[in-house]
Rosetta silent file (secondary structure, phi, psi, omega in degrees, C-alpha in Angstrom):
SEQUENCE: XXXXXXXXXXXXXXXXXXXXXXXXXXXXXXXXXXXXXXXXXXXXXXXXXXXXXXXXXXXXXXXXXXXXXXXXXXXXXXXXXXXXXXXXXXXXXXXXXXXXXXXXXXXXXXXXXXXXXXXXXXXXXXXXXXXXXXXXXXXXXXXXXXXXXXXXXXXXXXXXXXXXXXXXXXXXXXXXXXXXXXXXXXXXXXXXXXXXXXXXXXXXXXXXXXXXXXXXXXXXXXXX
SCORE:     score description
SCORE:     0.000 S_00000001
   1 L     0.000  128.322  178.000   72.941  114.537   94.671 S_00000001
   2 L   -94.861  128.324  177.656   75.058  111.457   93.964 S_00000001
   3 L  -112.598  132.346 -179.543   74.812  108.632   96.489 S_00000001
   4 L   -69.273  157.832  179.878   77.441  105.875   96.585 S_00000001
   5 E  -122.165  177.350  175.907   76.427  102.236   96.159 S_00000001
   6 L   -99.302   16.847 -173.179   77.750   98.837   97.184 S_00000001
   7 H   -58.813  -45.263 -179.639   78.174   97.740   93.547 S_00000001
   8 H   -65.207  -46.108  179.831   81.974   97.418   93.685 S_00000001
   9 H   -59.975  -44.592 -178.332   81.923   95.616   97.013 S_00000001
  10 H   -62.830  -37.669  179.390   79.193   93.220   95.799 S_00000001
  11 H   -57.904  -43.085 -177.400   81.156   92.435   92.639 S_00000001
  12 H   -82.275  -29.100  173.163   84.115   91.203   94.666 S_00000001
  13 H   -60.443  -40.075  179.624   82.021   89.479   97.321 S_00000001
  14 H   -64.975  -23.695  178.207   80.555   87.386   94.501 S_00000001
  15 L   -86.103    1.606  177.456   84.135   86.454   93.534 S_00000001
  16 L    97.131   -2.086  175.930   84.725   85.062   97.009 S_00000001
  17 L   -78.335  146.832 -178.584   86.582   88.006   98.488 S_00000001
  18 L  -122.922  -44.003 -175.307   85.462   89.077  101.956 S_00000001
  19 L   -92.414   87.901 -177.789   87.863   91.657  103.409 S_00000001
  20 E  -113.413  123.535 -169.067   87.352   94.574  101.010 S_00000001
  21 E  -121.081  129.209  173.237   88.495   97.962  102.289 S_00000001
  22 E   -87.239  140.835 -177.521   87.772  101.461  100.998 S_00000001
  23 E  -129.147  135.598  170.905   90.594  104.021  101.217 S_00000001
  24 E  -153.242  160.993  179.651   90.558  107.811  100.911 S_00000001
  25 E  -123.368  164.070  176.834   92.590  110.742  102.136 S_00000001
  26 E  -140.637  136.767  172.839   91.840  114.290  103.249 S_00000001
  27 L   100.520   29.641  174.023   94.052  117.335  103.393 S_00000001
  28 L   -71.948  -35.844 -170.365   96.383  117.320  100.405 S_00000001
  29 L   -85.027  -24.488 -174.524   95.696  120.959   99.605 S_00000001
  30 L   -61.510  162.470  177.787   95.923  122.891  102.896 S_00000001
  31 L   -87.668  -11.831 -175.171   98.864  125.056  103.888 S_00000001
  32 E  -145.711  157.910  175.657   98.976  123.611  107.400 S_00000001
  33 L    86.886  175.137 -176.556   98.335  120.443  109.339 S_00000001
  34 L   -81.068  166.001  164.984   98.617  116.746  108.480 S_00000001
  35 E   -99.112  131.738 -175.408   97.278  114.751  105.575 S_00000001
  36 E  -111.061  150.826  172.907   94.872  112.098  106.895 S_00000001
  37 E  -133.636  144.822  175.381   93.722  108.780  105.458 S_00000001
  38 E  -118.786  149.356  175.980   90.816  106.566  106.394 S_00000001
  39 E  -133.469  125.116 -176.526   90.301  102.854  105.744 S_00000001
  40 E  -129.525  131.874  179.743   86.852  101.286  106.188 S_00000001
  41 E  -102.929  123.084  179.372   85.852   97.635  105.939 S_00000001
  42 L  -105.906  119.866  175.096   82.278   96.871  104.843 S_00000001
  43 L   -92.891  139.498 -176.948   80.885   93.413  105.667 S_00000001
  44 H   -60.879  -32.815 -176.202   77.991   92.189  103.477 S_00000001
  45 H   -71.912  -12.280 -179.310   75.892   91.061  106.438 S_00000001
  46 H   -86.820  -21.640 -170.967   75.773   94.615  107.818 S_00000001
  47 H   -57.052  -49.225 -175.284   74.239   96.205  104.711 S_00000001
  48 H   -56.631  -37.721 -179.951   70.627   95.203  105.294 S_00000001
  49 H   -77.093  -40.847 -173.100   70.669   96.773  108.745 S_00000001
  50 H   -68.393  -33.081 -177.622   72.686   99.888  107.884 S_00000001
  51 L   -69.847  -16.221  177.588   70.449  101.006  105.015 S_00000001
  52 L   -80.564  -15.952 -177.977   67.527  101.282  107.450 S_00000001
  53 L   -74.563  131.638 -179.081   69.354  103.909  109.488 S_00000001
  54 L   -63.564  -18.265  178.917   68.202  107.473  108.648 S_00000001
  55 L   -82.118  -12.351 -175.192   71.843  108.620  108.759 S_00000001
  56 H   -50.461  -42.894 -176.331   72.755  106.156  105.995 S_00000001
  57 H   -68.231  -11.658  176.549   72.264  108.740  103.211 S_00000001
  58 H   -81.701  -10.011  176.983   74.893  110.978  104.824 S_00000001
  59 L   -83.438   90.591  179.658   77.582  108.444  103.942 S_00000001
  60 L  -152.965 -173.654  179.560   78.658  110.067  100.696 S_00000001
  61 L   -45.592  119.266 -173.264   81.426  112.331   99.400 S_00000001
  62 H   -60.696  -24.789 -177.758   82.563  114.154  102.556 S_00000001
  63 H   -72.195  -13.404  178.882   82.901  117.466  100.673 S_00000001
  64 H   -91.147    0.531 -174.409   79.107  117.570  100.203 S_00000001
  65 L  -109.743  148.973  170.024   78.475  117.486  103.957 S_00000001
  66 L   -76.619  169.063  178.920   78.453  120.133  106.663 S_00000001
  67 H   -58.820  -43.345 -179.452   80.569  119.604  109.768 S_00000001
  68 H   -63.359  -41.894  178.128   77.487  118.483  111.708 S_00000001
  69 H   -65.368  -40.810  177.316   76.497  116.029  108.978 S_00000001
  70 H   -62.512  -38.404  178.836   80.029  114.626  108.825 S_00000001
  71 H   -61.475  -43.856  178.604   79.933  114.187  112.593 S_00000001
  72 H   -64.883  -45.062  179.734   76.706  112.165  112.355 S_00000001
  73 H   -64.925  -41.587  178.552   78.023  110.075  109.483 S_00000001
  74 H   -58.044  -44.169 -179.876   81.352  109.550  111.264 S_00000001
  75 H   -62.864  -42.821  178.609   79.552  108.233  114.338 S_00000001
  76 H   -62.029  -46.331 -177.592   77.499  105.817  112.229 S_00000001
  77 H   -63.280  -49.564 -172.553   80.560  104.549  110.353 S_00000001
  78 H   -75.468  -14.086  174.450   82.834  104.117  113.360 S_00000001
  79 H   -99.179   -6.933 -176.999   80.164  102.305  115.403 S_00000001
  80 H  -111.974  -28.671 -171.805   79.121  100.037  112.513 S_00000001
  81 L  -131.023  148.445  169.159   82.299   99.116  110.630 S_00000001
  82 L   -64.868  140.496 -178.404   85.944   98.317  111.386 S_00000001
  83 E  -146.222  159.122  176.188   88.095  101.295  110.409 S_00000001
  84 E  -133.453  153.887  179.972   91.679  102.497  110.442 S_00000001
  85 E  -131.133  139.055  174.638   93.259  105.952  110.501 S_00000001
  86 E  -142.240  154.847  179.128   96.697  107.098  109.359 S_00000001
  87 E  -151.561  160.087  171.900   98.365  110.456  108.934 S_00000001
  88 E  -125.746  132.174 -176.458  101.528  112.243  107.921 S_00000001
  89 L   -74.030  168.313  175.767  102.539  115.416  109.708 S_00000001
  90 H   -58.518  -36.857  178.972  103.433  118.730  108.100 S_00000001
  91 H   -63.149  -42.432  178.017  107.072  117.909  108.847 S_00000001
  92 H   -65.759  -41.714  177.954  106.779  114.626  106.948 S_00000001
  93 H   -57.271  -44.281  179.749  105.026  116.371  104.053 S_00000001
  94 H   -65.964  -31.636 -175.959  107.914  118.835  103.824 S_00000001
  95 H   -78.890  -41.043 -171.606  110.460  116.039  103.922 S_00000001
  96 H  -115.011   -7.959 -177.350  109.021  113.613  101.353 S_00000001
  97 L    90.476  160.038 -170.739  106.429  115.759   99.428 S_00000001
  98 H   -67.503  -35.442 -179.678  102.636  115.701   99.682 S_00000001
  99 H   -65.092  -49.371 -179.381  102.048  112.772   97.317 S_00000001
 100 H   -65.874  -34.851  177.533  104.430  110.434   99.132 S_00000001
 101 H   -66.285  -35.525  176.829  103.101  111.650  102.490 S_00000001
 102 H   -65.890  -43.740  176.647   99.565  110.820  101.315 S_00000001
 103 H   -60.026  -42.483  179.890  100.648  107.311  100.336 S_00000001
 104 H   -62.420  -42.466  177.917  102.309  106.905  103.727 S_00000001
 105 H   -61.689  -40.810  178.622   99.111  108.005  105.503 S_00000001
 106 H   -63.043  -43.872  178.647   97.108  105.469  103.471 S_00000001
 107 H   -60.940  -42.130  179.084   99.510  102.676  104.380 S_00000001
 108 H   -62.281  -40.145  179.048   99.245  103.606  108.055 S_00000001
 109 H   -64.094  -41.942  178.869   95.434  103.545  107.832 S_00000001
 110 H   -61.485  -46.352 -176.558   95.527  100.101  106.200 S_00000001
 111 H   -75.050  -26.653  172.601   97.834   98.656  108.821 S_00000001
 112 H   -64.623  -44.392  177.260   95.868  100.290  111.646 S_00000001
 113 H   -65.372  -45.522 -178.533   92.764   98.511  110.371 S_00000001
 114 H   -59.980  -38.380  177.864   94.618   95.253  109.792 S_00000001
 115 H   -62.569  -35.862 -178.250   95.925   95.370  113.369 S_00000001
 116 H   -74.710  -41.470 -175.159   92.353   95.712  114.662 S_00000001
 117 H   -87.755  -18.828  179.183   90.749   92.948  112.583 S_00000001
 118 L    55.530   38.499  176.412   93.739   90.587  112.735 S_00000001
 119 L  -138.700  157.071  175.028   92.995   89.282  109.237 S_00000001
 120 L   -74.380  145.252  179.169   94.569   89.654  105.829 S_00000001
 121 L   -92.346  131.359 -178.402   92.933   92.175  103.506 S_00000001
 122 L   -80.785  -37.304 -172.582   91.775   90.811  100.137 S_00000001
 123 E  -157.036  140.979  171.731   91.375   94.088   98.248 S_00000001
 124 E  -108.301  127.633  171.831   91.798   97.845   98.611 S_00000001
 125 E  -102.295  115.789 -168.224   89.382  100.135   96.759 S_00000001
 126 E  -116.736  131.543  176.004   91.211  103.451   96.475 S_00000001
 127 E   -67.842  134.911  178.075   89.884  106.855   95.526 S_00000001
 128 L   100.627 -173.388 -172.873   91.758  108.341   92.577 S_00000001
 129 L  -113.635    5.670 -177.309   93.980  106.955   89.863 S_00000001
 130 L  -112.534  116.552  178.926   97.284  106.399   91.668 S_00000001
 131 L   -69.519  153.498  175.908   97.905  103.046   93.377 S_00000001
 132 L   -71.914  123.913 -178.574   99.677  102.920   96.707 S_00000001
 133 L   -77.755  154.556  171.865  103.293  101.934   95.987 S_00000001
 134 L    56.894   45.841  173.710  105.182   99.172   97.767 S_00000001
 135 L  -136.224  136.747 -169.854  102.215   97.405   99.321 S_00000001
 136 L   -85.531   -7.158 -177.579  101.480   93.739   98.658 S_00000001
 137 L   -78.522  139.508  176.598   97.676   93.925   98.916 S_00000001
 138 L   -60.121  140.651 -177.197   95.662   93.859   95.680 S_00000001
 139 E  -130.921  152.160  166.147   94.304   97.303   94.754 S_00000001
 140 E  -133.881  125.508  177.612   91.752   98.850   92.452 S_00000001
 141 E   -92.582  138.161 -176.396   91.799  102.586   91.803 S_00000001
 142 E  -132.259  114.995  177.332   88.488  104.303   91.121 S_00000001
 143 L   -62.604  133.229 -177.464   88.236  107.855   89.824 S_00000001
 144 L    56.170   35.072 -178.905   85.798  109.846   91.991 S_00000001
 145 H   -60.212  -30.098  179.561   85.434  106.774   94.154 S_00000001
 146 H   -68.222  -15.725  177.198   84.235  108.845   97.095 S_00000001
 147 H   -89.951  -28.801 -168.263   81.149  109.721   95.036 S_00000001
 148 H  -115.079  -20.817 -172.904   80.309  106.230   93.788 S_00000001
 149 E  -115.635  122.467 -172.470   81.689  103.581   96.183 S_00000001
 150 H   -59.021  -47.159 -176.641   80.227  103.282   99.673 S_00000001
 151 H   -64.854  -33.969  177.432   83.364  102.048  101.446 S_00000001
 152 H   -71.295  -41.679  176.700   85.465  104.832   99.880 S_00000001
 153 H   -59.226  -42.063  177.902   82.864  107.455  100.796 S_00000001
 154 H   -62.185  -42.061  178.702   82.929  106.146  104.365 S_00000001
 155 H   -64.374  -36.593  179.443   86.731  106.351  104.392 S_00000001
 156 H   -64.104  -36.973  179.294   86.578  109.939  103.100 S_00000001
 157 H   -70.494  -43.426  177.219   84.343  110.916  106.020 S_00000001
 158 H   -57.960  -45.792 -178.960   86.573  109.209  108.586 S_00000001
 159 H   -65.891  -48.761 -176.192   89.611  111.010  107.156 S_00000001
 160 H   -64.853  -46.727 -177.475   87.962  114.429  106.800 S_00000001
 161 H   -66.409  -40.502  178.423   86.270  114.458  110.206 S_00000001
 162 H   -63.802  -42.188  178.756   89.397  113.254  111.990 S_00000001
 163 H   -64.035  -41.701  179.069   91.500  115.899  110.266 S_00000001
 164 H   -60.457  -39.435  178.907   89.024  118.639  111.149 S_00000001
 165 H   -66.146  -38.135  176.852   89.207  117.644  114.820 S_00000001
 166 H   -63.113  -41.870  179.590   93.000  117.794  114.708 S_00000001
 167 H   -67.335  -30.242  174.249   92.839  121.275  113.198 S_00000001
 168 H   -65.947  -37.082  175.933   90.454  122.337  115.970 S_00000001
 169 H   -66.120  -40.516  176.706   93.098  121.195  118.459 S_00000001
 170 H   -64.505  -30.876  176.713   95.717  123.224  116.577 S_00000001
 171 H   -61.115  -39.543  179.032   93.361  126.209  116.817 S_00000001
 172 H   -65.905  -34.913 -178.435   93.578  125.967  120.600 S_00000001
 173 H   -81.544  -35.106 -177.796   97.376  125.891  120.432 S_00000001
 174 L  -128.183   66.313 -173.072   97.760  128.540  117.717 S_00000001
 175 H   -62.620  -21.617 -176.718   94.608  130.702  117.952 S_00000001
 176 H   -65.344  -17.486 -178.849   96.161  133.554  115.954 S_00000001
 177 H   -95.793  -10.454  178.174   95.704  131.596  112.693 S_00000001
 178 L    58.561   44.209  179.804   92.004  130.810  113.230 S_00000001
 179 H   -58.230  -26.039 -179.484   92.408  127.189  112.126 S_00000001
 180 H   -61.636  -27.932 -178.271   88.892  126.463  113.421 S_00000001
 181 H   -84.214  -45.200 -171.530   87.462  128.473  110.529 S_00000001
 182 H  -112.666   -5.584  176.744   89.530  127.346  107.549 S_00000001
 183 L    57.273   25.217  176.346   91.133  124.073  108.755 S_00000001
 184 L    94.351   -5.808  179.787   94.475  125.119  107.270 S_00000001
 185 L   -70.693  162.513 -174.046   93.275  125.772  103.708 S_00000001
 186 L   -83.104   60.568  176.265   94.611  128.746  101.769 S_00000001
 187 L   -77.690  166.325  177.811   91.756  131.154  102.401 S_00000001
 188 H   -57.833  -44.621  178.941   92.223  134.898  102.294 S_00000001
 189 H   -58.926  -44.262 -177.166   92.039  135.042  106.087 S_00000001
 190 H   -63.535  -45.785  177.222   94.671  132.344  106.462 S_00000001
 191 H   -59.286  -39.964  179.412   97.113  134.062  104.120 S_00000001
 192 H   -63.080  -40.346 -179.421   96.584  137.314  106.030 S_00000001
 193 H   -69.836  -35.101  175.797   97.348  135.608  109.347 S_00000001
 194 H   -65.967  -42.407  178.240  100.520  134.028  107.935 S_00000001
 195 H   -61.991  -35.959 -177.616  101.617  137.434  106.636 S_00000001
 196 H   -78.246  -42.935 -171.417  100.959  138.956  110.048 S_00000001
 197 H  -108.819  -11.226 -172.333  102.394  136.256  112.326 S_00000001
 198 L    77.807  165.422 -179.277  104.653  134.204  110.081 S_00000001
 199 L   -72.192  152.785  175.308  104.283  130.403  109.784 S_00000001
 200 L  -106.784 -174.303 -172.849  104.052  128.180  112.860 S_00000001
 201 L   -68.539  -18.484 -179.359  105.332  124.661  113.404 S_00000001
 202 L   -98.773    3.947  174.005  102.313  123.001  111.753 S_00000001
 203 E   -78.321  149.259  179.124  102.558  124.987  108.518 S_00000001
 204 L   -87.838  102.219 -173.110  103.887  123.179  105.459 S_00000001
 205 L   -68.691  -19.707  178.705  107.068  125.078  104.704 S_00000001
 206 L   -81.754   -7.313  177.298  107.415  123.406  101.291 S_00000001
 207 L   -91.036  161.468  175.847  104.103  124.964  100.203 S_00000001
 208 L   -77.498  106.784 -177.009  103.687  128.504   98.913 S_00000001
 209 L   -96.716    6.009  178.296  102.675  130.380  102.067 S_00000001
 210 L  -107.611  130.922  176.650  102.653  133.802  100.427 S_00000001
 211 L   -80.288  132.352  174.741   99.571  135.147   98.762 S_00000001
 212 L  -138.869 -176.153 -173.865  100.209  136.718   95.389 S_00000001
 213 L   -65.608  -20.051 -178.686   98.191  137.663   92.335 S_00000001
 214 L   -97.479   -3.254 -179.194   98.373  134.101   90.993 S_00000001
 215 L   -77.227  126.100  178.189   97.294  132.429   94.214 S_00000001
 216 L   -83.614  126.141 -179.276   93.835  130.931   93.966 S_00000001
 217 L   -99.061  111.087  178.620   91.766  131.643   97.057 S_00000001
 218 L   -75.584  172.960  176.818   89.262  128.812   97.690 S_00000001
 219 L   -70.375  174.336 -172.928   86.036  129.245   99.609 S_00000001
 220 L   -65.289  -27.638  179.745   86.044  128.999  103.395 S_00000001
 221 L   -76.044  -24.232  179.913   85.162  125.277  103.402 S_00000001
 222 L    77.119  168.707  178.178   88.145  124.447  101.190 S_00000001
 223 L  -124.040  153.418  176.681   88.531  121.604   98.738 S_00000001
 224 L   -76.225    0.000    0.000   90.155  118.214   99.094 S_00000001
């Protein structure tokens, strides 16, 4: 099991930066629902207290956690650190493509956080290798950042848990697709329900919604 550290945050704190924010997104791959982004600000003075919490070790790559574990970690993060959330709807994804919609969700998360803290952000630590375009804040991209960087791991949990709750709400509105089980990912069940009922308003029409021999069927938990 890989546990993220505060090494990146500490490096920049030593350089005099204070407002360092981890960014990650959830939901690029599903056939339905929004793409979500989380932004989490870690203050150095909180670390000593947070590491004593037994839930602390659950703040890691969100894909390694069960729903219940993500819920516990989400509660710890959102009661301990300033955070922001942003999303792009399926309609937006279809209009601008999933990559640009992901960038838009990240920007919304950043500005949601900035609105709450009412301070300028010194640095964004972003999961992956693609910087957010057209944003004036300094950025550093980190491959597999959700595995190694605490603030990014925290952001991944905020994004994933929030998205899962939205998909549970869509399950209530569109129960025939069983979104509660697969959260919109392209599972065998989901493809079968699309074939039976056709797509609904939260499906991504620009995605391949037909199962064929070349379609890869992920496990029920799905992948980011």
